[in-house]
C-alpha positions, 0 to 999 in steps of 0.5 A: 976266920974260915967262916968269914972267908967262906961267907965273902966267897958266897956273897961275891958269887951271889952278887956276881950271878945277880949282876949277870942276870940283870945284864942279860935281861937288859941286853936281851930286851934291848936287842929285841927292841932293836930288832923289831924297830929295824926289821918289823915282825914279819921280814926274814932275817939272815943271822950271821953268828960267830958265837951261838951263845953270845946273844941267845935273845936273837933267836926268840924274835917272831921273824922268819930266820935264816941262821948261818954260822960263820964257822961253817960253809953255806951249801951251794943249793941254798939260794935264799937271797938276803936284804936284812942281816944281823951279824955278830962278831967279836972285833974289827978283824972278825967284822972284815972276815964276816963280810968277806964270807958274806959277799962270797956266799949264795945268800948275797946279791951284789946289787940288791943285798947291799941296799938292805939293812944291817944290824951289827952286834959287837963289843968293838969300841972303835966306831970309826973303824967299824963304820968305815969297814961297813961303808967301804962295802956300801952297807949305808943302812947299818946300825951297830949294837955295842955291849961289853961283858958286865956292862948293863948299858948297851950303846946303839950307834948310827951314822951316815957317810954323807955327814960333813964330819965323816968326809964321805965315809973316809974318816968317820967321826960323827956318830949318833947314840941311842938309848935302850929299850926304845931306840928311834932308828927310822932315819938311820935306816931310811932309803939310800937315795937321800942328801949326799952331802957334797960327796962324790956320786958317779953316774954311768950310762950303759947302752948296747943299742947300735942306733945312734939316735937311741944313744943320743936320746938316752944321753939326754936322759942321763944329763937330765937325771944327773942334773935333777939329782944334783939339784935335789940331793946336793951332790958333786957330779962326776962326769959320766960316760957311755960304755964301756963301764970302768971300775969306779974309784973311791966312790961311796955311792954309784948309779947306772942308767941302762936299757940293756938290763945289765947285771953289775954288782958294783952299781945300784939299780933303782926303781923307775927313774926315768919316765916319758910324757906323751903328747896326744894331738887330737881333732877339736870337738865337733859343733852340735847342730842347732836342731840338737841344741834344743835337746841338750839343755837337760839331760835324758833323765830330766826329759824323761821325768818331764814326759812321765810327769805330763802323762801321769797328770793327764791320766789322773785328770782323765780318770777324775773327770771322765772327759775325753783323753784328747781334751785332757791332753790339750788342757795339760799341754796348755798349762805346760806351755802358758802355765795357766788354765781357763777355769778352776776344776770343781774337784778338790783333788784336781784343784791341788793337782792343777796348783802343783803342776803349775808350780812344776811347769813354771820352774821347768820353763824358767830353767829350760828358757834361761839355759836355752837362751845361753846355749843358743848365743854361744856355739855349742860343741861336743865332748872333747877327748881329754884322757887316754880312755876317751881316745881309746873309746873314740876309735880314731886312727892314731898316726906315729913315727916308726920309732915310737911304735917300735920302742913303746908298742912292740910288746904284746901286753894282753893283760893291759886292755888300755894299752891293747886298744891304743896299740890296735889304733896305731898306724906307724911308718907314716909320719916322716917329718920330725920336729923337736917341740919340747923338753920338760923337766918336772920335780915331783914332791915325793921321794922319786924324781920324774924326768919328762922328755919328749920329742913330738912328731908332726906331719901337716897332712895328718892334721885332719878331723878324723885322726889323732897324732901321738908322740 
């Protein structure tokens, strides 16, 4: 009886150990694949760990690592701001505590860190609570890795607050489940600027400029920007306002348009969202004189080849016949003009040379005459100014209003030669009349939206042939 009891205990121990080993191998492999899918192999990852022994496989990834224990304080001297985070917690309460700890730490940047990617390792089953907690802190690009003890099949969850079923993140019920060991998480961690599914988005215009014209112009920028994003991203527009910036209420996404470069961690700061289109009014191309028209039919290289060919034929002819060079030159010139020669040479090489040169001269004359008739019939003009490089090389004086010069050309950008050259040609404080000509709204087929807003300034007295006007 004792023998059978000992055998049962040993068998149970062996089976339990084998099962735990299989579980550990499965979870470790899955975690490594998820980390590589989310962060690649080179991006730095900040590990926030509650239990250092829970998932030992995370330390084996090749990425640069910053390991932080949730049970210890981060030294104030550490200023390595993170954008890729792996957070390990035991339950929902631990998650809230970990996020509060993170937001108060020196590795967190209120503007940029929330735009990063987050991988949460937890045995918590209540995914609605987990995602609501993450989204309430604007951690949109989040992936939840859920695994329980003695469950050899981990589950990977992703979701978006902008899905209709999730009601803008207030009541998450729609989740996507991914399998190991090769999860597909690209769509779950794509950039935040996306289709917001009808959720409320708040835009704030912030400017410290005292000039009223500048405020009005930036107000127009903001209106065009919001209108464009509403169309492109299918969002609901909340009226935006000029300063002061009030704390937003119950929004999952917020933007700020500013020229004062503020630091406000409550708002996301994007890359370039507004660009301007400059209109350059340049003088028309100058008409070419009739005498020069005869020489623009061919490029310089063609004319050089014609002269070289003529001289080469003359030299060969002169060497072979021992005749006077002037007589040879007149003969070759007559062939060039009339494609004929009064007598056939006796030397075989000259016969071949004459034949080839007649064919050559016929083709040159036919091409020259046909193009010449065309250019003589239609008035010919010089090259137009069609780019900023050509405008800079033209050395024309460029007249513009003082506001344009102050706003766009007041900086000393020495490492941009084109900017420096254009700035050197500008003459400000000369254009007095201001006429709004055009407001352009252009949608680019890319991830970003280009807003083009232009007010062109014109002075009739500056419409000469020696200047160009920019605005």
